[in-house]
N, C-alpha and C positions, 0 to 999 in steps of 0.2 A: 805415517809421518807425524800426525797430530799427537799421538801418544808420546813420541820422542820429544817433540817440541814442548809438550806440557811437563815432561820430566826435567828437561833442561831448564825451563822457566822456574819451576818450583825449587830445584836444587840450587840454582844460582841466587834466587831471591832469598832463600834460607841462609846461604853462606854470606850474603851481604848483610842481612839482618843480624846474624850471630857474630859478625866481625871477622869471619874467616877470609873474606875478601874485603880489603880495607879501602877507604876513600882514596881515589887517585890511582888505584891499582889497575893495570891494563889487563884487558881480557881480549884474546884474539880468537877469531872464528876458527882458524886452523887448529889451534891447541884444543879448543872445545870439541871440534869435530873428531879429533883423535881420541880425546878422553872418553867421549860418549859413543864412539864407533858409529858415527853417522855422517851424512853429507853436511855441507855448510848451509844448506837451505833451512832446515829446522833450527839451526844455531842462530841464523840471521833473524828468523821470526821470533825466537825467544828473546833475543837482545832488543828487538824492536818493541816487544811488550814491556820489557823492563825499562826501556827508554821512555815509553809513554807514561809509565808510573813514576818516573823520576829516580829510579835506582841506578841507572847508568847513563852516560853520555856517549852517543855513537859518533865517532870521528871519521870523516872520509878517508879511506885508504889506510886507516890506522886501527881499525877495530873499535873497541869500546873501552871506557874506563869507568870505574865505580864513581858515582857522583859524590862530590864534596858538598856537604850541607853547611850553610853559613849559620853563624850564631843567631842571626835574625830569623832564619827559617825555623830553627829549632824552637826559638822563643814563640813564634807564631803557632807551631804545633801544640806547644804546651798551653798556650792561651785557650785553645780549643779543648785540650784534654782536661784541664781542671774544671771547666764548665760541665763537660759531659760526664766525667767521673763523679763529681759531686751531685749532679742531678740523678745519676743512676742510684746513688746511695739514698737520696731523698725519696725516690719512687719505690725502691726495693725495701727499705727499712720496715715499713708497716706490714709487709708481706712475709718477712723472714720468720721461720719457725725457730724454736730453741735449738733444734738439731742442726739447722743451717748455720746458726751463730756459733754452735760448738765446732762445726767444720771450719769456720774462719779461725777460731782459736787454735785448732789443731794445725792448720796450715801455718799460722804465724809462729807457733811453737817450733815447727819443723824448720822454719827460717832461722829462728834463734839458735838452733843447734848446728847450723852449717858453719864449717870452718872455711872462711872465704879465701884463705890462702892455699887450699887444697887444689888438686888438679882440676876438679869440676865444680869448685865452690861457687864461682860467680855465675856459671851457667845454671846450677841448681837453684841458686838464690833468685835469679831472674825468673825462672820457670815457676817457682812457688809464689813469687810476688804477683805475677800475672794471674795465677790461679786465685789468689786472694781477691784481687780486683775484679776478676771475671764473674765471681759469684754474684756481685751486685748487678752487673749488666744482664745476667741471665735471669734474674728474678725481678727486674724493674718493671716488667709489663710492656716494654717497647721492643718489638722483635728486631728492630734495626740497630739498637744501641750497641749490641755486642759486635756486630759487623763494623759499625762506624768507628768505634773506639779502637777495634783491632786494626783497622786501616791506618789510623793516626799513629798508634803505637808502633806499627811495623816500620814507620819512617824514622823512628828515634831509638828503637830498641838496640840497634847496633852500637849506638853511642854509650849505652849503659855498660857495654863490655869494654870499649876502647878507653873510657874515662876511668875504669877501675874505681868505682865510687865506694871503696871500703870505709872511709871515714864516716860516711853517712848511714851505714847499714844499721847500727844500733838505734839511731834516731828514727829510721823508717819503721822498725819493729815496734818501737814505743808509740809511734803514731797509730799503728794498727791496734795496739793494746787499748788505746784511748777510744778508738772507733768501736771496738767490741764492747767496752765498758758502757759507752753511751747507747749502743743498741740494746744491751740488756736492761738499761734503765729506761728504755723507750724514749730517749731524748733524740728523736730522729733528726731534727734540725741541727742539733749540735754535731751529730755524726756526719752529716753532709758537709758542714762547715769544716770539720776536722779533715775530711777527705780533700777539700779544696786546698787547705793549708799544706796538707801532705804532698800534693802534687806540686804546689809552689816550692816546697823545700827541694824536691827532686830537680825542678827546673833551675833553681839557684845553684845547685851543685854542678849541674851540667853546663850552665852558662859560664861559670868560673873556669871549668875545664876548657871549653871552646875558646874563650878569650885567651887563656894561657897558651893553648896550642897555636892560635893565630899569631900571638906575639912571638913565640918561639920560631915559628915558620918565617916570619919577617926578619928576625935576627939572623937566621941561617942564610936567608936569601941575601941579606946585606953583606955577610961575610964572603959569600961567593963572588959578589960584585967587587 
């Protein structure tokens, strides 16, 4: 049963993060048990885990719904993220080899070539963007950094899909270009500062999306009343 519970947990968590299960969407134990050909007990345990981590809200006699994240909560996550990501660059920069910097450039070039309006464009872009950022965390010398940033990012990654941040894609790639240039010039402090501004840019785009969504939701609620 533990294996089924883990599979349920990982699958649902991934679907929430990738935006396949949207905020406010209902998840029922009966449907999940049927989908995974199991009893309701491992389903209940998996949902309990997701509830503890803030991904779902468990409602008495109603199953669970995917948690809605407020603009303030996303803002708080990004406040942590920009400090952690910029510190990872600061620690990693002196240790990076020319080959590792080349790898950053290759990843960024692959991002530049993505057609974001293609069927998998946004998903491919997010995957490569995470790969670019993860290199710093894995070379910064702190074994917990990759895990910690990964946990923070997992709470906000789904909003990168739902906000369809296409207008900012070119600017993100240009930020990466500047970071790479500063690393090659061994201007490590500047690279760390650029990363901080880079994360702030992503936060600003997402903040605008969430405010717009909140405003639209209130207008629709007002019309229904």
